[in-house]
N, C-alpha and C positions, 0 to 999 in steps of 0.2 A: 503494500498499501505507501500509493505517493507522501500522504499524511504522515504516516510511521517514521519514513524517513526524514522526512522536513522535520519533526520535532526529535529526533535524533541530532542531526546535525546541527538544529539551531542551537539547543542544549549542551552539545561538547563545543560549541563554538563560545559558550555562554553568554547568548544572544539572550534578549525579550522578545516575545513575540511583536509587541510593538517595534523594537528597535530592526528585527528583519521586515517589518512591513513597510518601516517609512522611507520614502517618503511617499510610496504611491497608494499602498494600499493601505488598510485600516488594520488595527492588533485582532478584530473578531473576525476578519476575513480569513486572515493567519488559523485562527484557533478554529473555522468549521472545517477547514483544509486538514489539518493536525486531527480534528476527530473524526476524520471520513464521511464528514457530510455534504462532504462540497467536492469536484474536481477540479483545479486552478486551469483558467486557461493557457495555452503555450507560452503567449505573452507573459503571463503571470511565474510562468516556471522556470525562462529564463532570466527574469529578475532576480525570480530565490535565488535562482543554481549562481547567480553573477557576485550575490552578497554573501551568499555560504563558502565562494569560490571553489565551487565544485562543475561538472563539465553538465548538461541538459540531461546527457542519458544515464550518467551517473544518479541524477535526483528522481530520475523517470523509473528506471530498472533497479536502482541500488550496484549496478555494473561498476567497475570503477573502470576507468576509459582505457587503461592497457592490458584489461584482464584478457582479451582473447586473444592481442599478442605472446602474452607469457604463458599463454596456456598450450598456446600453440608451439611455443619454442620448447616447453616441456615434453609435449606428443612427440615432436621430433625426436627428443633425447631418450625418452623412453626406447622407439623405436632403435633407435642406435644402441641403445644396450642391448636391447632384445637380439640384434644382428652380430655385437660382439661378445654375445654371449652370456652377460649377464644379467638372466632372465630373469632372478629375485629382482633384481633392482627398475630393470624394464617394466616389470609385471607391476609390483609396489607404485612406479612412476604415471604408469593406466591408468591405475585405479586412482589415484589422486585427480586424473584429468576428469575421469569421470564422472567422482564425487562433485567437484566444483563446477565442470560443466551443467552438470541438471540441476544444482543448485541454481545458477543465474541462466537456465532458458538458453544454452548455446548449444543446442539438440546436436548441429553437422561433428561441432568439435566430441561432444558426447558420443556419436555414433562412429567416429574413428576413432578413439581410444577403448571403444568394445572389441572394433577389427583388431587391433593392436593386442588387446588380451585374448584374441581365439588366434591371433596367429603363435602367441607365444606358447600354449597348451597342444598347440599344432606342432608346434616344432620341439616339445618336449614328448611327442609320442602320447597324446592325451585325445584324441580327435574327439569324443564323446562333449567333454568337456570344453572344447574349443568349439564346437559345434553350438553348446548353448548359448556360448557371447555373441557369435556371429551371426542367432536368430533375434539377438537380443537388438543385436549394431544394425541388422535390416527394419525392423520392426521401428524403431528410430529413426531410420534414413528416409522409411518409405512415406512420412508425414510432409515429406519436401518430395524433389522430384524423384520419379521411378530411377533415373539414372545414378541419384546419389546409393545406392543400394546394392551400386553393382557388385565392390568390391566386397560386401559381406556377403552377396548371392554365389560370388565367386568361390568363399571361404568355404560355405557351405558345400559348394562341390565339389571343393578338394576332401572336404573331411568324409562326405558320402562315398567318392572315389576310395578313399583308404578303408571304409570302412566295409569296401566290396559291391558298394552299390553302384557302378560305374553309370546305369541307366538313370537313374535317377539325377545322379550327378549332371546328366545332360539334360534331363526333362527342365531342371531347376537353373539351367543357364539361358535354355532354347525359350523357356517361356518369359523370362525378363527381355531379352532379345526381339522378341513378339512383341511386347508390350511397349519397349521403346519403340519401336516401326509403328505400331498401331496409334502412339502418342505424336510422329512423326520426330521424335527426338535424336535428330543427327550429332550426338555429342560424338565427337572422333575417340575419344579417352574411354571412354566407357563400353562404346562397340568393340573399341581395340582389345579392351579387356573381357571381355566376354567371348570374342572369339579367338582370342589364345586362349580362353578354359578349353573350351571345342575342340579345339584341334587336339589338345592331350587328350582329351575324354574319348574323340573319335578315332582316334588312332587305339587307345586299348580294346573300346570296344570292336574294333576290326571296320570302323566305317571309314574308308576310304576316301568315298566318293566325296562324304561330308566332309572331312579332315580337308580337302582337297578346297574344298568351295569355300569355307570358314578361312582357309590361307591367302586364296586369292583375293575375300575380301579383307585380309589385312593389309595384304599389298597395296590394296588402293587404298587405304585409312593412314597408311605410312606418313607419308608427306603431310597430315593435318596432325600428327600425337605429338604433343610436342611435351608430354609428360617423361622424363626420363624413365622412370618405373615401367612403365605403361612400354615405354621402345623397349626395355629390356625381358617383360615377360611376352610382347610378338616375337621376337625375333627367339627367346630360347624355345616358343612351343612350336613357332616354323620350321626350326633346327630340326626337330623329330622328325615333321614333315621331310623333307628333306632327304633325309637319311634313308627314310622306309620308301623312296621313290629312287635312290641310286644318289641321290646329288651331294656327294660326300661333302665337297670343297665348298657347296653354295651353304652347308651344315655347320661347316666349321667357320667361315665366314661371318654364319648369324650368331651363332656361341660368340667370336670375338668382339663383336658387336655386343652384346647381350655384359658380355663381363665388362668392356669400357665402361657403361651407363651404371653398372653397380658399383663401380669404382668410383666415378663422378660423382654417385650417393654415398659413397664411404659404406657401404652394405655388405660385411665380411662374409655371413651364412650365404648372404644370394651370390656372390663371386662365387663361393665353394661351391653352388650349384652348375655356376658355368663350367667351372675345371672339374668336376663329375660328367657334366654331358659331354664337353670336348674328349674324357679318358672314354665313356663309352662308345664315340665314333670313333676314335682311335683306335679301341681294339677290334674293333668289327673290321676294319680293314687289314686288322693284322700287324698293323703297327705300335706292338707290345709296349717295347720301351718308351714310346711318347706317353703310349696309355699309361703306364705305371705312373710316367711325372706326374702328369693332369690328377691321375686319381691318387696318390698319396698326398699331392697340397692340397685336394679336396678334404679326404680323411683327414688331414692336421688340422684345417679351417674347423669342422663340426665337430672334431671333440673339444676344439679351445671355445666354443664358443654353444656346447653344450645341446648342439640340435643332433640329435636323436636319430629322427626319424630319417633324413639325410645321410648320417652318418651310417645307417645299416645299408642303405643303396650303395655308397661309397666301399663297404668293407664286400657287398657281393659285388660289385665287378671286379677289385682288386681278386678276390677269390678267382674268378674268372680266369686272370690272367696270368694268374701264378697253373692254374687248371691246364692252361694251353700250353705253358713252357715245361710243363713236365713236372709242378711242383703240387705234387697232389696233398703231401702232409697238410702243406704248409696252408692249401686251400681249404683242407676241410678244418684245419684252425681257424679260422678265417669264418667263417662258416658257420661253425659250432659257434662262435661268439654272435653273429648277424642272429641265429635263430634266438639265442638267448636275451637277446635285445630289446627283439620285436616282440610285439604284444598281440596277442592271437586277433586285436581286431583288425589289424591292419594285414588283412588276405592277400593282396598280390606281390606286397613285398616279403612276406614270410612263404607264399608259394615261387617264388622267383629263389630265394635261399636252397630251399628244398629240392628242389628241380638241379640246381647249380649242384648241390654235393652228391644227390645222386650220379653225376654227371663224373663227380670227382672220385666215387666210389665203385664207377662200373666195372674197375677191372681187377681190385684189391678183394673188394667184398659184394659182390651182386646181389645178393640177397637183401643186404641195407640199399644197396644202390636202389632195387626194385622199391622199397619202403618205402623211400622218400622222394621216386618219382609220384607214386600212388599219393601221396598225400601231398604232393603238388598239383598234381589234377584237381584234386576236390578241393584244396582250397580255390582253384582259379574259376571252377565249377560256381564254387559261390560267388565271385567276384563278375561274374559272367560275361571271363574277358577270351571269346573264341581263340583269337590268333591263339594263345600263350596253351590253353589248353592240348590245340592240334599239335605246338610245336613240342610241347610235353609229352605225348602219348606216341611221337615221332622216336624221340628220345627210350622210351618205354620199348616198343617196337624194338630198335633193333640191339638193346638191352639183353631182351628175350632171344631174338635173333641169334646173338653172340654164346647162347646157352641152348640152341638149338632146338629153341622151342616153337617151333614154326607155324604153329596154328595161333598161339597166344599171340605172336609178334601180328600175323597178320590180321588176327583179330583189334589189335593196338591199334596199327596204320587205319584199319578199316574207318573204326570210332574218331578218328581224328580226323579224318577226311567229314564224315559226319558233323561234325561240330563246326568243321567251316561254311558248310555247304551253303545255309540262309545267307552269309556274309559275302557270295560269289557271285 
Protein backbone atom coordinates (compact mmCIF):
# COMPACT_ATOMS: atom_id res chain seq x y z
CA UNK A 1 0.00 0.00 0.00
CA UNK A 2 1.31 3.43 -0.94
CA UNK A 3 -0.14 4.93 2.25
CA UNK A 4 1.90 2.59 4.44
CA UNK A 5 5.08 3.30 2.48
CA UNK A 6 4.42 7.04 2.64
CA UNK A 7 4.04 6.94 6.42
CA UNK A 8 7.15 4.75 6.95
CA UNK A 9 9.32 7.00 4.80
CA UNK A 10 7.96 10.17 6.45
CA UNK A 11 8.55 8.85 9.97
CA UNK A 12 12.02 7.57 9.03
CA UNK A 13 12.93 11.13 8.00
CA UNK A 14 11.44 12.71 11.11
CA UNK A 15 8.80 14.68 9.20
CA UNK A 16 5.28 15.57 10.30
CA UNK A 17 2.33 15.22 7.96
CA UNK A 18 2.15 19.00 7.75
CA UNK A 19 5.85 19.28 6.81
CA UNK A 20 5.43 16.65 4.11
CA UNK A 21 2.32 18.29 2.69
CA UNK A 22 3.59 21.86 2.70
CA UNK A 23 3.34 24.03 0.69
CA UNK A 24 1.14 22.33 -1.94
CA UNK A 25 -1.17 20.06 0.09
CA UNK A 26 -2.80 19.89 3.50
CA UNK A 27 -1.84 17.59 6.33
CA UNK A 28 -5.40 16.15 6.15
CA UNK A 29 -4.74 15.05 2.56
CA UNK A 30 -1.60 13.24 3.69
CA UNK A 31 -3.50 11.69 6.60
CA UNK A 32 -6.21 10.22 4.34
CA UNK A 33 -3.55 8.73 2.02
CA UNK A 34 -1.65 7.15 4.92
CA UNK A 35 -4.91 5.74 6.29
CA UNK A 36 -5.62 4.10 2.94
CA UNK A 37 -8.81 6.08 2.34
CA UNK A 38 -7.51 7.91 -0.71
CA UNK A 39 -5.16 7.31 -3.65
CA UNK A 40 -2.85 10.21 -4.46
CA UNK A 41 -2.68 11.67 -7.95
CA UNK A 42 0.43 11.13 -10.05
CA UNK A 43 1.36 14.77 -9.45
CA UNK A 44 1.05 14.30 -5.68
CA UNK A 45 3.17 11.13 -5.79
CA UNK A 46 5.91 13.01 -7.63
CA UNK A 47 5.73 15.87 -5.09
CA UNK A 48 5.93 13.56 -2.03
CA UNK A 49 8.71 11.45 -3.59
CA UNK A 50 10.80 14.58 -4.18
CA UNK A 51 10.28 15.76 -0.59
CA UNK A 52 11.17 12.33 0.80
CA UNK A 53 14.23 11.98 -1.46
CA UNK A 54 13.14 8.76 -3.15
CA UNK A 55 12.17 7.81 -6.69
CA UNK A 56 8.56 7.75 -7.79
CA UNK A 57 8.81 4.02 -8.53
CA UNK A 58 10.09 3.27 -5.03
CA UNK A 59 7.24 5.21 -3.45
CA UNK A 60 4.64 3.49 -5.65
CA UNK A 61 5.97 -0.06 -5.34
CA UNK A 62 8.42 -0.06 -2.44
CA UNK A 63 11.02 -1.29 -4.88
CA UNK A 64 14.46 0.33 -4.55
CA UNK A 65 15.47 1.99 -7.82
CA UNK A 66 18.52 -0.22 -8.37
CA UNK A 67 16.89 -3.47 -7.19
CA UNK A 68 16.31 -5.01 -10.61
CA UNK A 69 19.88 -4.32 -11.72
CA UNK A 70 21.27 -5.75 -8.45
CA UNK A 71 19.17 -8.91 -8.72
CA UNK A 72 20.18 -9.34 -12.37
CA UNK A 73 23.84 -9.18 -11.32
CA UNK A 74 23.27 -11.68 -8.50
CA UNK A 75 21.45 -13.98 -10.90
CA UNK A 76 24.38 -13.94 -13.32
CA UNK A 77 26.84 -14.54 -10.47
CA UNK A 78 24.79 -17.54 -9.29
CA UNK A 79 24.64 -19.00 -12.80
CA UNK A 80 28.41 -18.66 -13.13
CA UNK A 81 28.81 -20.37 -9.75
CA UNK A 82 26.80 -23.32 -11.10
CA UNK A 83 28.95 -23.48 -14.20
CA UNK A 84 32.10 -23.41 -12.06
CA UNK A 85 30.85 -26.28 -9.92
CA UNK A 86 30.05 -24.22 -6.84
CA UNK A 87 26.61 -25.79 -6.76
CA UNK A 88 25.67 -24.95 -3.18
CA UNK A 89 26.74 -21.33 -3.62
CA UNK A 90 24.80 -21.14 -6.88
CA UNK A 91 21.65 -22.67 -5.39
CA UNK A 92 21.77 -20.36 -2.38
CA UNK A 93 22.18 -17.31 -4.61
CA UNK A 94 19.33 -18.36 -6.90
CA UNK A 95 17.01 -19.04 -3.97
CA UNK A 96 17.74 -15.56 -2.58
CA UNK A 97 17.04 -13.95 -5.96
CA UNK A 98 13.78 -15.91 -6.32
CA UNK A 99 12.61 -14.79 -2.85
CA UNK A 100 13.41 -11.12 -3.38
CA UNK A 101 12.02 -11.08 -6.91
CA UNK A 102 8.77 -12.55 -5.60
CA UNK A 103 8.60 -10.00 -2.79
CA UNK A 104 8.82 -7.09 -5.23
CA UNK A 105 6.81 -8.57 -8.05
CA UNK A 106 9.72 -9.04 -10.48
CA UNK A 107 8.24 -12.13 -12.08
CA UNK A 108 10.58 -12.39 -15.07
CA UNK A 109 13.61 -12.46 -12.75
CA UNK A 110 11.87 -14.92 -10.44
CA UNK A 111 11.19 -17.27 -13.37
CA UNK A 112 14.84 -17.13 -14.45
CA UNK A 113 15.98 -17.87 -10.89
CA UNK A 114 13.71 -20.94 -10.82
CA UNK A 115 15.16 -22.02 -14.19
CA UNK A 116 18.64 -21.72 -12.68
CA UNK A 117 17.59 -23.91 -9.75
CA UNK A 118 16.27 -26.46 -12.22
CA UNK A 119 19.62 -26.47 -13.98
CA UNK A 120 21.45 -26.92 -10.66
CA UNK A 121 19.48 -30.07 -9.82
CA UNK A 122 19.71 -31.32 -13.40
CA UNK A 123 23.50 -31.09 -13.30
CA UNK A 124 23.52 -32.90 -9.98
CA UNK A 125 21.75 -35.82 -11.67
CA UNK A 126 18.40 -35.18 -9.90
CA UNK A 127 15.93 -34.76 -12.80
CA UNK A 128 12.75 -35.08 -10.70
CA UNK A 129 13.75 -32.13 -8.46
CA UNK A 130 14.93 -30.19 -11.51
CA UNK A 131 11.55 -30.78 -13.15
CA UNK A 132 9.70 -29.22 -10.19
CA UNK A 133 11.68 -25.98 -10.55
CA UNK A 134 11.25 -25.86 -14.33
CA UNK A 135 7.49 -26.32 -13.91
CA UNK A 136 7.40 -23.48 -11.38
CA UNK A 137 9.40 -21.28 -13.75
CA UNK A 138 7.02 -22.06 -16.60
CA UNK A 139 3.95 -21.22 -14.50
CA UNK A 140 5.48 -17.85 -13.58
CA UNK A 141 6.73 -17.03 -17.08
CA UNK A 142 3.43 -17.90 -18.79
CA UNK A 143 1.76 -14.91 -17.13
CA UNK A 144 3.69 -12.92 -19.74
CA UNK A 145 4.44 -13.92 -23.33
CA UNK A 146 4.66 -17.65 -24.25
CA UNK A 147 8.17 -16.87 -25.53
CA UNK A 148 9.21 -16.15 -21.94
CA UNK A 149 8.56 -19.80 -21.05
CA UNK A 150 10.98 -21.22 -23.64
CA UNK A 151 13.90 -21.98 -21.30
CA UNK A 152 11.63 -23.51 -18.68
CA UNK A 153 9.94 -25.76 -21.23
CA UNK A 154 13.31 -26.72 -22.75
CA UNK A 155 14.48 -27.66 -19.25
CA UNK A 156 11.35 -29.76 -18.67
CA UNK A 157 11.95 -31.52 -21.98
CA UNK A 158 15.53 -32.38 -20.99
CA UNK A 159 14.30 -33.82 -17.69
CA UNK A 160 11.70 -36.04 -19.35
CA UNK A 161 14.34 -37.08 -21.88
CA UNK A 162 16.65 -38.09 -19.02
CA UNK A 163 13.78 -39.94 -17.37
CA UNK A 164 13.38 -41.99 -20.54
CA UNK A 165 10.32 -40.28 -22.05
CA UNK A 166 11.75 -38.73 -25.20
CA UNK A 167 8.32 -38.71 -26.88
CA UNK A 168 6.87 -36.48 -24.20
CA UNK A 169 9.95 -34.25 -24.38
CA UNK A 170 9.24 -33.78 -28.09
CA UNK A 171 5.55 -33.11 -27.36
CA UNK A 172 6.45 -30.31 -24.93
CA UNK A 173 8.77 -28.58 -27.38
CA UNK A 174 6.43 -28.98 -30.36
CA UNK A 175 3.44 -27.70 -28.37
CA UNK A 176 5.19 -24.48 -27.37
CA UNK A 177 6.50 -24.04 -30.92
CA UNK A 178 2.92 -24.35 -32.24
CA UNK A 179 1.75 -21.85 -29.64
CA UNK A 180 4.36 -19.30 -30.70
CA UNK A 181 3.51 -19.78 -34.36
CA UNK A 182 -0.24 -19.40 -33.76
CA UNK A 183 0.43 -16.19 -31.84
CA UNK A 184 2.80 -15.06 -34.64
CA UNK A 185 5.57 -14.47 -32.10
CA UNK A 186 8.59 -14.72 -34.38
CA UNK A 187 11.17 -14.28 -31.63
CA UNK A 188 14.41 -15.63 -33.23
CA UNK A 189 16.08 -16.45 -29.90
CA UNK A 190 13.04 -18.33 -28.60
CA UNK A 191 12.50 -20.22 -31.85
CA UNK A 192 16.19 -21.14 -32.04
CA UNK A 193 16.05 -22.53 -28.49
CA UNK A 194 13.07 -24.74 -29.31
CA UNK A 195 14.43 -26.02 -32.62
CA UNK A 196 17.82 -26.75 -31.03
CA UNK A 197 16.10 -28.86 -28.39
CA UNK A 198 14.00 -30.60 -31.05
CA UNK A 199 17.07 -31.55 -33.12
CA UNK A 200 18.50 -33.28 -30.02
CA UNK A 201 15.26 -35.12 -29.16
CA UNK A 202 14.35 -36.04 -32.76
CA UNK A 203 17.75 -37.66 -33.28
CA UNK A 204 17.44 -39.77 -30.15
CA UNK A 205 13.95 -40.82 -31.22
CA UNK A 206 15.22 -41.79 -34.68
CA UNK A 207 13.12 -39.06 -36.37
CA UNK A 208 15.84 -37.96 -38.77
CA UNK A 209 13.61 -36.18 -41.27
CA UNK A 210 12.14 -34.01 -38.53
CA UNK A 211 15.61 -33.36 -37.12
CA UNK A 212 16.72 -32.17 -40.54
CA UNK A 213 13.68 -29.87 -40.77
CA UNK A 214 14.47 -28.26 -37.41
CA UNK A 215 18.12 -27.91 -38.40
CA UNK A 216 17.01 -26.15 -41.58
CA UNK A 217 14.91 -23.76 -39.49
CA UNK A 218 17.96 -23.07 -37.32
CA UNK A 219 20.05 -22.20 -40.37
CA UNK A 220 17.43 -19.63 -41.40
CA UNK A 221 17.19 -18.20 -37.89
CA UNK A 222 20.96 -18.04 -37.29
CA UNK A 223 21.60 -14.53 -38.72
CA UNK A 224 18.89 -13.08 -36.43
CA UNK A 225 20.00 -14.78 -33.18
CA UNK A 226 21.86 -12.38 -30.90
CA UNK A 227 22.09 -14.21 -27.56
CA UNK A 228 25.50 -16.00 -27.37
CA UNK A 229 23.96 -18.76 -25.24
CA UNK A 230 21.31 -19.45 -27.87
CA UNK A 231 24.00 -19.47 -30.56
CA UNK A 232 26.02 -22.03 -28.62
CA UNK A 233 23.00 -24.26 -27.97
CA UNK A 234 22.11 -24.07 -31.64
CA UNK A 235 25.58 -25.11 -32.80
CA UNK A 236 25.76 -27.97 -30.27
CA UNK A 237 22.61 -29.64 -31.53
CA UNK A 238 23.15 -28.93 -35.23
CA UNK A 239 26.55 -30.64 -34.85
CA UNK A 240 24.75 -33.85 -33.85
CA UNK A 241 22.74 -33.75 -37.06
CA UNK A 242 25.84 -33.08 -39.15
CA UNK A 243 27.47 -36.14 -37.60
CA UNK A 244 24.41 -38.30 -38.26
CA UNK A 245 24.45 -37.31 -41.95
CA UNK A 246 28.20 -37.88 -42.29
CA UNK A 247 29.23 -34.22 -42.42
CA UNK A 248 32.03 -34.61 -39.91
CA UNK A 249 33.97 -31.43 -40.63
CA UNK A 250 30.75 -29.41 -40.46
CA UNK A 251 30.03 -31.03 -37.08
CA UNK A 252 33.48 -30.15 -35.74
CA UNK A 253 33.13 -26.60 -37.06
CA UNK A 254 29.79 -26.18 -35.27
CA UNK A 255 31.26 -27.51 -32.03
CA UNK A 256 34.19 -25.10 -32.18
CA UNK A 257 31.70 -22.24 -32.62
CA UNK A 258 29.74 -23.47 -29.61
CA UNK A 259 32.91 -23.65 -27.53
CA UNK A 260 33.83 -20.09 -28.55
CA UNK A 261 30.40 -18.83 -27.49
CA UNK A 262 30.59 -20.60 -24.12
CA UNK A 263 34.09 -19.23 -23.58
CA UNK A 264 32.77 -15.73 -24.31
CA UNK A 265 30.16 -16.29 -21.58
CA UNK A 266 32.75 -17.87 -19.24
CA UNK A 267 30.56 -20.95 -18.69
CA UNK A 268 32.86 -23.83 -17.71
CA UNK A 269 30.45 -26.76 -17.61
CA UNK A 270 29.04 -25.76 -20.98
CA UNK A 271 32.57 -25.62 -22.41
CA UNK A 272 33.03 -29.13 -21.07
CA UNK A 273 29.97 -30.17 -23.08
CA UNK A 274 31.60 -28.83 -26.25
CA UNK A 275 34.81 -30.79 -25.51
CA UNK A 276 32.72 -33.92 -24.88
CA UNK A 277 30.89 -33.53 -28.17
CA UNK A 278 34.13 -32.99 -30.09
CA UNK A 279 35.58 -36.12 -28.48
CA UNK A 280 32.48 -38.04 -29.53
CA UNK A 281 32.84 -36.93 -33.15
CA UNK A 282 36.58 -37.59 -33.29
CA UNK A 283 36.23 -41.08 -31.81
CA UNK A 284 33.64 -41.98 -34.50
CA UNK A 285 36.18 -40.90 -37.09
CA UNK A 286 38.81 -43.21 -35.60
CA UNK A 287 40.92 -40.26 -34.46
CA UNK A 288 41.29 -41.81 -31.04
CA UNK A 289 44.29 -39.84 -29.74
CA UNK A 290 42.54 -36.54 -30.53
CA UNK A 291 39.30 -37.86 -29.06
CA UNK A 292 41.03 -38.88 -25.84
CA UNK A 293 42.45 -35.37 -25.42
CA UNK A 294 39.02 -33.76 -25.79
CA UNK A 295 37.32 -36.31 -23.53
CA UNK A 296 39.92 -36.04 -20.78
CA UNK A 297 39.48 -32.26 -20.84
CA UNK A 298 35.72 -32.70 -20.59
CA UNK A 299 36.09 -35.12 -17.68
CA UNK A 300 38.40 -32.70 -15.83
CA UNK A 301 35.87 -29.89 -16.22
CA UNK A 302 32.89 -31.99 -15.14
CA UNK A 303 34.72 -33.36 -12.10
CA UNK A 304 35.80 -29.84 -11.10
CA UNK A 305 32.31 -28.43 -11.56
CA UNK A 306 30.38 -31.31 -9.99
CA UNK A 307 28.38 -31.90 -13.19
CA UNK A 308 27.63 -35.57 -12.56
CA UNK A 309 25.21 -36.04 -15.44
CA UNK A 310 27.75 -34.97 -18.06
CA UNK A 311 30.63 -36.59 -16.18
CA UNK A 312 29.18 -40.05 -16.80
CA UNK A 313 28.78 -39.22 -20.49
CA UNK A 314 32.47 -38.31 -20.67
CA UNK A 315 33.45 -41.47 -18.78
CA UNK A 316 31.36 -43.61 -21.16
CA UNK A 317 33.04 -42.06 -24.19
CA UNK A 318 36.51 -42.49 -22.67
CA UNK A 319 35.69 -46.13 -22.00
CA UNK A 320 34.78 -46.58 -25.65
CA UNK A 321 38.13 -45.13 -26.71
CA UNK A 322 39.92 -47.47 -24.28
CA UNK A 323 38.01 -50.46 -25.66
CA UNK A 324 38.80 -49.56 -29.25
CA UNK A 325 42.47 -49.30 -28.36
CA UNK A 326 42.37 -52.75 -26.76
CA UNK A 327 42.50 -51.57 -23.12
CA UNK A 328 39.50 -53.61 -22.00
CA UNK A 329 40.41 -53.66 -18.29
CA UNK A 330 40.59 -49.86 -18.21
CA UNK A 331 37.33 -49.63 -20.17
CA UNK A 332 35.62 -51.92 -17.66
CA UNK A 333 36.86 -49.84 -14.69
CA UNK A 334 35.53 -46.64 -16.25
CA UNK A 335 32.16 -48.16 -17.11
CA UNK A 336 31.68 -49.66 -13.65
CA UNK A 337 32.30 -46.20 -12.23
CA UNK A 338 29.81 -44.70 -14.68
CA UNK A 339 27.10 -47.22 -13.75
CA UNK A 340 27.70 -46.55 -10.06
CA UNK A 341 27.31 -42.80 -10.63
CA UNK A 342 24.23 -43.02 -12.85
CA UNK A 343 20.82 -43.11 -11.24
CA UNK A 344 18.22 -45.61 -12.44
CA UNK A 345 16.09 -42.68 -13.61
CA UNK A 346 18.56 -41.69 -16.35
CA UNK A 347 17.77 -44.65 -18.57
CA UNK A 348 19.51 -43.61 -21.83
CA UNK A 349 22.88 -42.90 -20.21
CA UNK A 350 22.70 -46.05 -18.10
CA UNK A 351 21.76 -48.08 -21.17
CA UNK A 352 24.76 -46.68 -23.06
CA UNK A 353 27.12 -47.71 -20.22
CA UNK A 354 25.71 -51.26 -20.06
CA UNK A 355 25.99 -51.68 -23.82
CA UNK A 356 29.57 -50.47 -23.83
CA UNK A 357 30.40 -52.77 -20.91
CA UNK A 358 28.85 -55.67 -22.81
CA UNK A 359 31.09 -54.89 -25.78
CA UNK A 360 34.15 -54.63 -23.55
CA UNK A 361 33.44 -58.00 -21.90
CA UNK A 362 32.59 -59.82 -25.13
CA UNK A 363 35.77 -61.84 -25.52
CA UNK A 364 36.73 -62.46 -21.88
CA UNK A 365 33.31 -63.06 -20.33
CA UNK A 366 30.60 -63.59 -22.96
CA UNK A 367 27.90 -64.56 -20.45
CA UNK A 368 28.38 -61.33 -18.50
CA UNK A 369 28.53 -59.47 -21.81
CA UNK A 370 25.15 -60.87 -22.84
CA UNK A 371 23.66 -59.88 -19.49
CA UNK A 372 24.78 -56.26 -19.92
CA UNK A 373 23.59 -56.07 -23.54
CA UNK A 374 20.15 -57.39 -22.63
CA UNK A 375 19.93 -54.93 -19.73
CA UNK A 376 20.91 -52.15 -22.14
CA UNK A 377 18.09 -53.16 -24.51
CA UNK A 378 15.59 -53.14 -21.65
CA UNK A 379 16.65 -49.61 -20.66
CA UNK A 380 16.57 -48.33 -24.25
CA UNK A 381 13.09 -49.81 -24.70
CA UNK A 382 11.98 -47.95 -21.59
CA UNK A 383 13.33 -44.75 -23.16
CA UNK A 384 11.75 -45.58 -26.58
CA UNK A 385 15.05 -45.03 -28.42
CA UNK A 386 14.58 -47.19 -31.48
CA UNK A 387 17.95 -46.60 -33.13
CA UNK A 388 19.90 -47.56 -30.01
CA UNK A 389 17.66 -50.59 -29.50
CA UNK A 390 18.56 -51.77 -33.00
CA UNK A 391 22.27 -51.06 -32.50
CA UNK A 392 22.29 -53.02 -29.25
CA UNK A 393 20.41 -55.96 -30.77
CA UNK A 394 23.03 -56.08 -33.49
CA UNK A 395 25.80 -56.20 -30.86
CA UNK A 396 23.90 -58.97 -29.08
CA UNK A 397 23.51 -60.87 -32.34
CA UNK A 398 27.24 -60.59 -33.05
CA UNK A 399 28.00 -61.88 -29.54
CA UNK A 400 25.62 -64.84 -29.88
CA UNK A 401 27.01 -65.66 -33.31
CA UNK A 402 30.56 -65.70 -31.90
CA UNK A 403 29.31 -68.39 -29.51
CA UNK A 404 27.93 -70.42 -32.48
CA UNK A 405 24.32 -69.79 -31.41
CA UNK A 406 23.13 -68.97 -34.93
CA UNK A 407 19.39 -69.24 -34.18
CA UNK A 408 19.54 -66.82 -31.26
CA UNK A 409 21.79 -64.48 -33.24
CA UNK A 410 19.31 -64.37 -36.16
CA UNK A 411 16.47 -63.67 -33.74
CA UNK A 412 18.41 -60.75 -32.24
CA UNK A 413 19.13 -59.31 -35.71
CA UNK A 414 15.48 -59.69 -36.73
CA UNK A 415 14.20 -58.01 -33.56
CA UNK A 416 16.58 -55.11 -34.06
CA UNK A 417 15.30 -54.58 -37.62
CA UNK A 418 11.69 -54.66 -36.39
CA UNK A 419 12.50 -51.96 -33.85
CA UNK A 420 13.67 -49.72 -36.67
CA UNK A 421 10.87 -50.40 -39.19
CA UNK A 422 8.41 -47.74 -37.90
CA UNK A 423 11.09 -45.09 -38.39
CA UNK A 424 12.17 -46.01 -41.92
